[in-house]
C-alpha positions in Angstrom: 0.0 0.0 0.0 1.4 3.4 -1.0 0.4 7.0 -0.4 1.5 8.1 -3.8 4.0 10.5 -2.3 7.5 8.9 -2.5 9.0 10.9 0.4 6.2 9.8 2.8 6.4 6.2 1.6 10.2 6.2 2.2 9.7 7.8 5.7 7.1 5.1 6.6 9.5 2.3 5.5 12.4 3.8 7.5 10.2 4.3 10.6 9.2 0.6 10.4 12.8 -0.4 10.0 13.9 1.7 13.0 11.0 0.4 15.1 11.8 -3.2 14.2 15.5 -2.9 14.8 14.9 -1.1 18.1 12.4 -3.7 19.2 14.8 -6.5 18.3 17.6 -4.8 20.2 15.3 -4.3 23.2 14.4 -8.0 23.2 18.1 -9.0 22.9 19.0 -6.8 25.8 16.2 -8.3 28.0 17.2 -11.8 26.9 20.9 -11.2 27.6 20.2 -9.8 31.1 19.9 -13.3 32.6 23.1 -14.3 30.9 24.9 -11.3 32.2 23.6 -12.0 35.8 24.8 -15.6 35.5 28.2 -14.4 34.3 28.5 -12.0 37.2 27.5 -14.8 39.7 30.1 -17.2 38.1 32.7 -14.5 38.5 31.8 -14.1 42.2 32.0 -17.9 42.5 35.4 -17.9 41.0 36.6 -15.1 43.3 35.2 -17.0 46.3 36.9 -20.3 45.2 40.3 -18.8 44.5 40.2 -16.0 47.1 41.0 -12.4 46.5 44.3 -10.6 47.2 44.4 -7.6 49.6 44.0 -4.2 48.1 44.0 -0.7 49.7 41.3 -0.6 52.3 40.2 -4.2 51.9 41.9 -7.2 53.5 42.6 -10.4 51.5 40.1 -13.2 51.5 41.4 -16.8 51.4 40.1 -19.2 48.9 38.0 -22.3 49.6 41.0 -24.7 49.6 42.9 -22.5 52.1 39.9 -22.3 54.3 39.4 -26.0 54.2 43.0 -26.6 55.1 42.6 -24.3 58.1 39.4 -26.1 59.2 41.2 -29.5 58.9 44.0 -28.2 61.0 41.6 -27.0 63.7 39.7 -30.3 63.6 43.0 -32.3 64.0 43.8 -30.2 67.0 40.4 -30.8 68.6 40.6 -34.5 67.7 44.0 -34.7 69.4 42.4 -33.5 72.6 39.7 -36.2 72.5 41.9 -39.3 72.5 44.2 -40.5 75.3 47.8 -39.9 74.3 50.9 -38.6 76.1 49.0 -37.3 79.1 48.6 -33.8 77.8 45.2 -34.1 76.1 41.9 -33.1 77.5 40.8 -36.8 77.5 43.8 -37.7 79.7 42.9 -34.9 82.1 39.3 -36.1 82.3 40.5 -39.7 83.0 42.8 -38.4 85.8 39.9 -36.5 87.4 37.7 -39.5 87.1 40.3 -41.8 88.7 40.8 -39.3 91.6 37.0 -39.0 92.1 36.7 -42.8 92.2 39.4 -43.0 94.8 37.8 -40.3 96.9 34.3 -42.0 96.6 35.7 -45.4 97.6 37.2 -44.0 100.8 
């Protein structure tokens, strides 16, 4: 369908092209928003996994493997206290107190 005026027909066609391209770009922007959020979250996950170095005003954050190593060392220290060993563990101290209490109760 034409108006018979070539300038108006050309302007209508170009307006349609601009609207179509603008709409397509808007849809692509909306569709890519989820992908951009996912990429940002994956970046945060990578930073948390690897840790971040110190920078001015912000202290360093250790990565997951460094934190797991620290937890394992703490757990080993606690476990050392729960089993009888050379006499210096908490378990040995409890056993000594228990033995003394039995002796006092038997008297």
